[in-house]
C-alpha positions in Angstrom: 48.4 142.5 135.0 48.4 145.6 132.8 45.9 145.2 130.0 48.5 146.1 127.4 50.0 142.8 126.3 53.4 144.2 125.1 56.4 143.4 127.3 59.5 145.1 126.3 62.6 143.0 126.3 65.4 145.0 127.9 68.4 143.2 126.6 71.0 145.8 127.3 74.4 145.3 129.0 74.2 148.7 130.7 71.6 149.2 133.4 71.4 153.0 132.7 70.5 152.3 129.0 67.9 149.8 129.9 66.3 152.1 132.5 66.3 155.1 130.1 64.6 153.1 127.3 62.0 151.6 129.6 61.1 155.0 131.1 60.7 156.5 127.6 58.2 153.9 126.4 56.5 153.0 129.7 53.2 154.6 128.7 52.9 152.3 125.6 53.8 148.9 127.0 52.4 146.6 129.6 55.5 145.2 131.3 59.3 144.7 131.1 61.1 141.5 130.3 64.5 141.0 131.9 66.4 138.1 130.5 69.6 136.1 131.3 71.9 138.8 130.0 70.4 141.5 132.1 70.2 139.3 135.2 73.7 138.0 135.0 75.0 141.6 134.6 72.9 143.4 137.2 71.4 140.7 139.5 68.8 141.6 142.1 69.9 145.2 142.3 69.2 145.7 138.6 65.7 144.2 138.9 64.9 146.4 141.8 66.0 149.5 139.8 63.9 148.6 136.8 60.9 147.7 139.1 60.9 151.4 140.2 59.4 152.2 136.8 56.2 150.7 138.1 55.5 148.1 135.4 55.2 144.3 135.9 58.5 142.4 135.7 58.9 139.3 133.6 62.1 137.4 134.7 62.9 135.3 131.6 65.6 133.1 133.3 64.6 129.9 131.6 65.5 127.8 134.7 66.5 124.2 133.8 68.1 122.0 136.4 67.2 119.3 138.9 63.9 120.0 140.7 65.4 120.9 144.0 67.8 123.4 142.5 65.1 125.1 140.4 62.8 125.3 143.4 65.6 126.9 145.4 66.2 129.4 142.6 62.4 130.3 142.5 62.5 130.9 146.3 65.6 133.1 145.9 63.7 135.5 143.6 60.6 135.8 145.7 61.9 139.2 147.0 61.9 140.5 143.4 58.1 139.9 143.1 58.2 139.0 139.4 54.9 138.7 137.6 56.1 136.0 135.3 59.1 133.6 135.4 60.2 131.1 132.8 61.4 127.5 133.2 62.3 125.0 130.5 59.5 122.6 129.9 62.1 120.1 128.8 63.2 119.9 132.4 60.4 117.5 133.0 57.3 117.1 135.2 59.0 117.0 138.6 61.0 120.1 137.9 58.0 122.1 136.7 55.8 120.9 139.6 58.5 122.0 142.1 59.0 125.3 140.3 55.3 126.2 140.5 55.1 125.1 144.1 58.0 127.3 145.0 56.8 130.4 143.1 55.3 133.4 144.7 51.5 133.5 145.0 51.1 136.1 142.3 53.8 134.8 140.0 52.9 133.0 136.7 55.3 130.2 135.9 55.5 129.4 132.2 57.3 126.7 130.4 59.6 127.4 127.5 58.8 124.9 124.7 61.0 125.5 121.7 63.2 128.6 121.4 62.1 130.8 118.4 65.7 130.8 117.3 65.4 127.0 116.5 64.0 125.3 113.4 63.5 121.7 112.6 67.1 121.4 111.3 68.3 122.5 114.7 65.9 120.1 116.4 67.2 117.1 114.4 70.8 118.0 115.2 70.0 117.7 118.9 68.1 114.4 118.5 64.5 115.7 118.6 62.3 114.1 116.0 59.2 115.4 114.4 58.2 118.9 113.6 58.5 122.1 115.7 54.7 122.0 116.0 54.8 118.4 117.4 57.5 119.3 120.0 55.6 122.4 121.2 52.4 120.5 121.5 54.1 117.7 123.5 55.7 120.1 125.9 52.6 122.2 126.2 50.6 119.1 127.3 53.4 118.3 129.8 53.5 121.8 131.2 49.7 121.9 131.6 49.6 118.6 133.4 52.5 119.7 135.6 50.4 122.6 136.9 52.2 125.5 135.1 50.2 128.6 134.2 51.1 128.5 130.6 54.0 128.2 128.1 56.3 130.2 125.8 55.9 129.4 122.2 56.1 131.1 118.8 53.2 132.7 117.1 53.0 129.8 114.7 51.9 127.4 117.5 49.9 129.5 119.9 46.6 129.0 118.1 46.9 125.3 118.3 48.0 125.3 121.9 45.2 127.8 122.8 42.6 125.5 121.3 43.7 122.7 123.7 44.4 124.8 126.8 41.6 127.4 126.9 42.6 129.1 130.1 46.4 129.0 129.5 48.7 131.9 129.7 50.7 132.2 126.5 53.9 134.2 126.0 55.0 134.8 122.4 58.5 136.1 121.6 60.2 136.4 118.3 57.7 139.0 117.1 58.4 141.4 114.3 56.2 144.3 113.1 54.6 144.0 109.7 56.7 144.8 106.6 60.1 144.5 108.2 62.8 146.4 106.4 66.1 144.8 105.4 67.4 141.3 105.3 68.6 141.2 108.9 65.4 142.6 110.5 64.5 139.2 112.0 67.9 139.0 113.8 68.4 135.4 115.1 64.7 134.6 115.1 63.6 132.0 112.6 59.9 131.5 113.3 58.4 135.0 113.5 54.9 136.5 113.2 53.6 140.0 113.7 52.3 141.2 117.1 48.7 141.4 115.8 48.8 137.9 114.4 50.1 136.5 117.7 47.4 138.4 119.7 44.6 137.2 117.4 45.9 133.6 117.8 45.5 133.8 121.6 48.8 135.2 122.9 48.5 136.7 126.4 51.9 138.4 126.4 53.8 139.8 123.3 57.5 140.0 123.9 59.1 142.6 121.7 62.7 143.7 122.0 64.8 145.1 119.1 61.9 146.6 117.1 61.3 149.0 120.0 64.4 149.0 122.1 66.8 149.5 119.1 64.6 151.7 117.1 65.7 155.2 116.2 62.6 156.5 118.0 61.6 153.8 120.6 58.4 155.8 121.6 57.2 156.0 118.0 58.0 152.3 117.4 56.1 151.3 120.6 53.1 153.5 119.7 53.0 152.1 116.2 52.9 148.5 117.5 50.4 149.3 120.2 48.2 150.9 117.5 48.0 147.6 115.6 46.6 145.6 118.5 
């Protein structure tokens, strides 16, 4: 793994745009995150093209299905040699165990706990009781006991999870640089912290998308964030 914890989320519909932005900022980030939008648009070919940049690839596919199907999906992406792959911790113990067993030798499998776009009102509407913190801690314990490498959680929960899971691998999305400008700067993220706050709390990987990728000067934005860590 690159020692730089910043993984750039390449959420672009056009492969050429994603590749151009990634090449520009490659010297100031540690890896590249390719999510569902990218994978559905460009598939294995797109991942291979982005991998040519030479940075670790994080496939944020959030797999969630019956155990056999998730294991088959993990085996299908072996050829892409991802460094990190996500599954939904809510898929249960058997699914997570099978996902880890089917993963490549050097691939970290991490469980998504609670999406950073959700708050407690959203949880209640889907029948989940308690606080966001309670839900993250429950799923973190389940992911740990299921043999996963770590979890995805917001910066608000990572310190508590890290205190319970000392050697866990923690991916923190929903990050926004300090002093964001404008009402809409957080996008659809509801539970955000700064990259430095997340790193200090125990984050292993900092997922940053729009603040770099959509910046007027992506290189300057990446350098500025890198300089705070």
